[in-house]
C-alpha positions as CSV (number, residue, x, y, z in Angstrom):
1,M,-0.2,0.2,0.1
2,T,1.1,3.1,-1.1
3,S,1.8,6.2,1.3
4,K,-1.3,8.1,-0.8
5,E,-3.3,5.3,-0.2
6,R,-2.7,5.0,3.6
7,A,-3.6,8.8,3.4
8,K,-7.2,8.4,1.7
9,L,-8.1,6.1,4.1
10,R,-6.6,7.7,6.9
11,S,-8.9,10.7,5.9
12,L,-11.6,8.6,5.5
13,A,-11.7,6.8,8.7
14,S,-11.1,9.9,10.3
15,A,-15.0,10.8,10.9
16,E,-16.0,7.0,11.7
17,P,-16.7,5.9,15.5
18,A,-14.6,2.8,16.5
19,V,-16.7,-0.6,15.9
20,V,-14.7,-3.1,18.1
21,Q,-13.3,-2.4,21.2
22,V,-10.3,-4.8,22.7
23,G,-10.8,-4.9,26.7
24,K,-9.6,-7.1,29.4
25,A,-9.9,-10.0,27.8
26,G,-7.4,-9.6,24.9
27,I,-7.7,-10.8,21.5
28,N,-10.0,-13.6,21.7
29,D,-12.5,-15.5,19.0
30,S,-15.4,-13.0,19.5
31,V,-13.0,-10.2,19.0
32,I,-11.4,-11.4,16.0
33,R,-15.0,-12.7,14.5
34,S,-16.4,-9.2,15.0
35,A,-13.3,-7.1,13.4
36,A,-14.4,-9.8,10.4
37,E,-17.6,-9.0,9.7
38,A,-17.2,-5.7,10.3
39,L,-14.3,-5.7,7.8
40,E,-16.5,-7.8,5.8
41,A,-19.4,-4.9,5.7
42,R,-17.5,-1.8,6.0
43,E,-13.9,-2.7,4.2
44,L,-12.8,0.6,6.3
45,V,-13.1,-0.4,10.3
46,K,-11.9,1.6,13.3
47,M,-10.9,0.1,16.4
48,S,-9.6,0.5,20.1
49,V,-8.3,-1.0,22.8
50,L,-9.1,-0.1,26.1
51,D,-6.7,0.8,29.0
52,N,-7.2,-2.8,31.1
53,S,-6.2,-4.8,27.8
54,G,-2.1,-4.8,28.5
55,L,-2.2,-4.6,24.4
56,T,-1.2,-1.5,22.6
57,S,-2.7,-0.6,19.9
58,R,-0.2,-1.6,17.2
59,E,0.1,-5.0,18.9
60,A,-4.0,-5.5,18.8
61,A,-3.9,-4.1,15.0
62,E,-1.1,-6.6,13.8
63,E,-2.6,-9.2,15.5
64,I,-6.2,-8.8,14.1
65,A,-4.8,-8.0,11.0
66,E,-3.0,-10.9,10.8
67,K,-5.7,-13.2,11.4
68,T,-8.4,-11.9,9.7
69,G,-6.6,-10.9,6.6
70,A,-6.8,-7.2,6.8
71,V,-3.9,-4.4,6.2
72,V,-2.8,-2.1,8.9
73,V,-3.6,1.2,8.2
74,T,-2.7,3.5,11.0
75,A,-2.3,2.9,14.6
76,I,-2.4,6.0,17.1
77,G,-3.0,6.3,20.7
78,S,-5.6,3.7,21.9
79,K,-7.1,3.6,18.2
80,F,-5.9,1.7,15.3
81,V,-7.6,1.5,11.3
82,L,-8.0,-2.1,9.4
83,Y,-8.8,-2.2,5.8
84,K,-9.4,-5.2,3.4
85,K,-10.9,-4.7,-0.1
86,K,-13.9,-6.5,-1.0
87,A,-13.6,-9.4,-3.7
88,K,-16.4,-7.5,-5.5
89,D,-18.4,-4.3,-5.3
90,S,-15.7,-2.5,-3.5
91,K,-16.8,0.7,-2.5
92,I,-13.3,2.4,-1.9
93,G,-11.4,2.7,-4.8
94,I,-7.6,1.2,-3.8
């Protein structure tokens, strides 16, 4: 992914709310399932890591991206953004 593509995705995600949270239980099957469903529905998903989880946003983003086949767009503070292009009917032109 180029820096221009990453910048476009960051700008699209900036106004979106975080739809999945990684909590005290860490990254379990429920979080992976929720992330996969959100990525399937939206392509671009913002997620957050709660303070009591014991993970940084970068660690959580990389693990979830690996397990869902997504790409980490950005990880800043407690929030991160993942992108997974749909096989067909992609709404984001990247």
